[in-house]
C-alpha positions in Angstrom: -0.1 0.1 -0.1 1.1 4.0 -1.1 0.9 5.0 2.8 3.0 2.0 4.1 5.6 2.6 1.5 5.8 6.1 2.3 6.2 5.2 6.0 8.7 2.9 5.8 10.6 5.1 3.4 10.6 8.0 6.2 11.8 5.6 8.9 14.3 4.5 6.8 15.6 8.1 6.1 15.3 8.7 10.1 17.5 5.8 10.8 20.1 6.9 8.6 20.1 10.6 9.6 20.3 9.4 13.4 23.3 6.6 12.4 24.8 9.5 10.4 25.0 12.1 13.6 26.2 9.3 16.0 29.0 8.5 13.3 29.7 12.4 13.3 30.0 12.9 16.8 31.9 9.4 17.4 34.5 11.0 14.6 34.4 14.3 16.3 35.4 12.3 19.6 38.1 10.4 18.0 39.5 13.8 16.6 39.6 15.5 20.2 41.3 12.5 21.4 43.9 12.1 18.6 44.7 16.3 18.9 45.1 15.7 22.7 47.3 12.9 22.6 49.5 15.2 20.3 49.6 17.7 22.6 50.6 15.4 25.8 53.1 13.9 23.5 54.8 16.6 23.2 55.1 17.0 26.8 58.6 16.3 28.7 57.9 12.9 29.8 60.8 12.8 32.5 58.4 13.2 35.5 56.3 10.3 36.5 53.4 12.1 36.7 53.6 13.7 33.0 54.2 9.7 32.3 51.4 8.6 33.8 49.5 11.5 32.0 50.9 10.6 28.5 50.1 6.6 29.0 46.8 7.6 30.2 45.9 9.6 27.3 47.3 7.2 24.7 45.1 4.3 26.4 42.0 6.5 26.0 42.6 6.9 22.3 43.4 3.9 21.7 40.4 2.4 23.1 38.6 4.7 21.4 39.3 3.7 18.1 38.6 0.1 19.1 34.8 1.8 19.7 34.7 4.1 17.0 36.7 2.5 13.9 36.1 -1.0 14.3 32.5 -1.7 13.9 32.6 -5.4 12.4 32.5 -7.6 15.4 35.2 -10.1 13.6 37.4 -7.0 13.5 36.8 -5.4 16.9 37.4 -9.0 18.5 40.7 -9.1 16.7 41.9 -5.5 17.5 40.9 -6.2 20.9 43.5 -8.8 21.4 46.3 -6.7 19.7 45.3 -3.7 22.0 45.2 -6.2 25.2 48.8 -7.1 24.2 49.9 -3.1 23.6 48.5 -2.0 27.0 50.1 -4.9 28.7 53.5 -4.0 27.6 53.2 -0.1 27.7 51.8 -0.3 31.2 54.3 -3.1 32.4 56.7 -0.1 32.5 55.1 1.2 35.9 55.5 -1.6 37.4 59.1 -2.9 36.4 62.5 -0.5 36.4 60.5 2.2 34.7 62.2 1.7 31.2 61.1 -1.6 28.8 63.7 -3.6 27.2 65.0 -3.9 23.5 62.6 -7.3 23.3 59.3 -5.4 24.9 60.0 -1.9 22.8 60.1 -3.8 19.9 56.9 -6.0 20.2 55.2 -2.7 21.8 56.3 -1.0 18.3 55.2 -3.7 16.3 51.7 -4.4 18.0 51.0 -0.7 17.7 51.8 -0.4 14.4 49.5 -3.2 13.5 46.5 -1.6 15.8 47.1 1.4 14.2 47.6 1.1 10.9 45.2 -1.5 10.6 42.4 1.4 11.8 43.4 3.8 9.1 42.9 1.6 6.5 39.3 0.5 7.9 38.9 4.0 7.9 39.9 4.8 4.4 38.1 1.5 3.5 35.1 2.7 4.8 35.2 6.1 3.0 35.6 4.6 -0.2 32.9 2.1 0.4 30.0 4.6 1.2 28.7 7.6 -0.2 30.0 11.0 0.3 27.2 11.8 3.4 28.7 15.2 4.7 31.1 16.7 7.5 31.5 12.9 9.4 33.3 11.9 6.4 35.3 14.7 6.1 36.1 14.3 10.3 36.8 10.4 9.5 39.1 11.3 6.4 41.2 13.6 9.1 41.3 10.9 11.9 42.8 8.6 9.3 45.5 10.8 8.6 46.4 11.5 12.2 46.2 7.9 12.8 48.2 7.1 10.1 51.1 9.5 11.2 51.4 7.7 14.4 51.4 4.2 12.7 54.4 5.6 10.7 56.0 6.6 14.0 55.8 3.1 15.6 57.1 1.7 12.2 59.9 4.0 12.1 60.5 3.6 15.9 60.5 -0.4 15.4 62.8 0.1 12.4 65.0 2.1 14.3 65.5 -0.5 17.1 66.1 -3.4 14.5 68.7 -1.1 12.2 69.8 2.4 14.4 72.6 2.9 11.6 69.8 3.4 9.1 69.3 6.8 11.0 71.1 9.8 12.0 69.8 11.3 15.0 70.4 15.1 16.1 72.6 14.8 19.6 70.2 17.9 20.8 67.2 15.2 20.7 69.0 11.8 21.1 67.8 11.3 24.2 64.3 10.7 23.7 65.2 7.5 22.2 66.1 5.5 25.5 62.5 5.6 26.4 59.7 3.8 24.2 57.4 7.1 24.7 60.4 9.4 23.9 61.1 7.7 20.8 57.5 7.5 19.9 57.2 11.2 20.1 60.5 11.8 18.0 59.4 9.8 15.0 55.6 10.9 15.6 57.3 14.5 14.5 59.5 12.6 12.1 57.0 10.9 10.7 54.6 14.4 9.9 57.6 16.0 8.4 57.7 12.7 6.1 54.1 12.9 5.4 54.1 16.4 4.8 57.2 16.3 2.5 58.8 19.3 4.5 61.6 17.4 6.7 63.7 18.7 9.3 67.0 17.8 10.4 66.6 16.4 14.0 66.0 13.1 12.1 68.0 12.1 8.5 67.2 8.8 6.8 70.8 7.3 5.6 70.1 4.1 4.3 67.8 0.9 3.9 64.9 0.5 5.6 65.0 4.3 6.8 65.0 5.9 3.2 62.6 3.2 1.9 60.1 4.1 4.6 60.7 7.9 4.2 59.8 7.5 0.8 56.8 5.6 1.7 55.3 8.0 3.8 55.8 10.8 1.5 53.8 9.0 -1.3 51.4 8.2 1.1 50.6 11.8 2.8 50.2 13.2 -0.8 47.7 10.2 -1.5 45.9 10.7 1.6 46.0 14.5 1.4 44.3 13.7 -2.0 41.7 11.9 -0.1 40.9 14.7 2.4 40.2 17.4 -0.5 38.1 14.7 -2.3 36.2 15.1 0.8 36.2 18.6 1.3 35.1 18.8 -2.2 32.2 16.1 -2.0 30.8 18.1 1.5 30.7 21.5 -0.5 28.8 19.8 -3.6 26.4 18.5 -1.0 25.9 21.7 0.7 25.5 24.0 -2.6 22.7 21.4 -3.5 20.9 21.9 -0.2 20.9 25.2 -1.0 19.2 24.6 -4.2 
């Protein structure tokens, strides 16, 4: 019957609008926590209080990623296992000597890279699978960019531990490499420089794997900038159509 079909269509559109609103708020929360984590990461972590603040912010961000990005049950369960291992290693430093050994640091950076890279890939996958629906896609694209930078930081930190001679690190910031938090902060800064193709002298790739990772990060940054711009263009077109 026509009136039944009309009510069904209206209900479907309302559910879709509610889902988009929820997704928008979730990505807004994730973006806020990503920016907060960047700010906290820039703080000196030499004191116990700042170290605890850094770990709390990263833990909160990681669990937010789990529930915002990984919506499929199988993906969420698999990544929950990976996240549990990351958290166990990261927080163990508070109960041990205060710093992780080389083996634990390698495991931490490898698992962190797996977790964050998977999140970035899932965001990009969902952006291409779903039609442009407005601001939530733009926020999702920005979150994916920031997550990818964090993933490159973990990959470079891992590469440094496995092949330290591949990087030349300025003596003024070399002390950061002794601790996994400082190492991540330094390579996060380095990763943004690579993705933006601007470069800074604090960290210089000398040979593989550092040089290869530098090229891949630059290519990824160029590609992903196009993704963000395409979402902004789609949002502008959507706003223009609504005004018409």
